[in-house]
C-alpha positions in Angstrom: 0.0 0.0 0.0 1.2 3.5 -0.8 1.7 6.2 1.7 0.1 9.0 -0.2 -0.4 12.6 0.8 -2.7 15.3 -0.6 -1.6 18.5 -2.2 -3.1 21.9 -3.1 -2.4 23.4 -6.6 -3.1 27.1 -7.2 -2.9 29.1 -10.4 -0.2 31.8 -10.7 -0.7 35.4 -11.7 -2.2 35.2 -15.2 -3.4 31.6 -14.7 -6.9 30.4 -14.4 -8.9 28.0 -12.1 -8.2 26.1 -9.0 -7.2 25.8 -6.4 -7.3 22.0 -6.9 -6.9 19.5 -4.1 -5.3 16.3 -5.3 -5.7 13.3 -3.0 -4.2 10.1 -4.4 -5.6 6.7 -3.4 -4.6 3.1 -3.9 -6.7 3.1 -7.1 -5.9 6.6 -8.4 -2.2 7.0 -7.8 -0.7 8.1 -11.1 0.3 11.4 -12.6 -0.1 11.3 -16.3 1.9 14.0 -18.1 1.6 15.1 -21.7 4.4 17.6 -22.3 5.6 18.8 -25.8 9.1 17.4 -26.3 8.4 14.7 -23.7 10.6 16.1 -21.0 9.4 15.5 -17.4 8.8 18.9 -15.9 9.8 20.0 -12.4 6.1 20.3 -11.5 5.7 16.5 -11.9 8.8 15.9 -9.8 7.5 18.1 -7.0 4.1 16.4 -7.1 5.7 12.9 -6.9 8.0 14.1 -4.0 5.1 15.5 -2.0 2.4 12.9 -2.7 4.2 9.6 -3.3 2.5 9.1 -6.6 3.9 7.5 -9.7 4.5 9.7 -12.9 3.9 8.3 -16.4 4.7 10.0 -19.7 1.4 9.9 -21.5 3.0 10.3 -24.9 5.0 7.1 -24.4 2.9 4.9 -22.3 -0.8 4.2 -21.9 -2.4 5.0 -18.5 -5.7 3.7 -17.5 -8.0 6.6 -16.8 -9.2 5.1 -13.5 -5.6 5.1 -12.2 -5.0 8.8 -12.9 -5.2 11.1 -10.0 -4.2 14.1 -12.1 -3.1 15.1 -15.6 -0.2 17.6 -16.2 -0.1 19.3 -19.6 1.5 22.2 -21.4 -1.2 23.3 -23.8 -1.4 26.9 -25.0 -4.5 26.0 -27.1 -7.7 24.5 -26.0 -7.9 20.8 -26.8 -5.8 19.1 -24.2 -6.8 21.7 -21.7 -10.4 20.5 -21.8 -10.1 16.8 -22.6 -9.1 15.5 -19.2 -11.5 17.8 -17.2 -14.3 16.5 -19.4 -13.4 12.9 -18.3 -13.4 14.0 -14.6 -9.6 14.0 -14.3 -8.2 17.1 -12.5 -5.8 18.9 -14.9 -2.8 21.0 -14.2 -1.6 23.2 -17.2 1.8 24.7 -17.0 0.8 27.3 -19.6 -1.6 30.1 -18.3 -4.4 29.1 -20.7 -7.8 30.3 -19.6 -11.3 28.9 -20.5 -11.4 28.7 -24.3 -12.2 26.4 -27.2 -14.8 23.8 -27.8 -14.3 22.1 -24.4 -14.2 25.2 -22.3 -17.4 24.3 -20.4 -15.4 21.5 -18.7 -12.5 23.8 -17.7 -14.0 24.7 -14.3 -12.1 25.9 -11.3 -12.6 22.6 -9.5 -11.2 20.5 -12.3 -8.6 22.7 -14.0 -5.8 25.1 -13.0 -3.3 26.8 -15.3 -0.1 28.8 -15.1 1.3 26.4 -12.6 5.0 26.2 -11.5 6.6 24.4 -8.5 5.8 27.5 -6.4 2.0 26.9 -6.7 2.1 23.4 -5.3 2.0 22.6 -1.5 1.0 19.9 0.9 -2.6 20.1 2.1 -2.5 21.2 5.7 -4.6 19.0 8.1 
């Protein structure tokens, strides 16, 4: 069994949405990241360090949606920004993209946060 901890993720100045509280479970314990170029961002490393979750590169490996606790993306457009919130998966966007595009109705403050860097991620205080 994993020893998971919850985090809070806020938007930066210029960002949108949140704060999101991410609480991993035995069933939902993976961070799926889809980053242009495939490099694992510092945000993912910090989330792993604080929560105990496992990170998976979504461009290289398939992740079952029911195992995802959160998706981390770097989308300046609107498609990836709305896809995962539409599926009920909390989404962290490194780019400060607001509500736009055909899936904007799913980019709600309780499912989506943008403009995120390591400074906007902290452990949830009891």
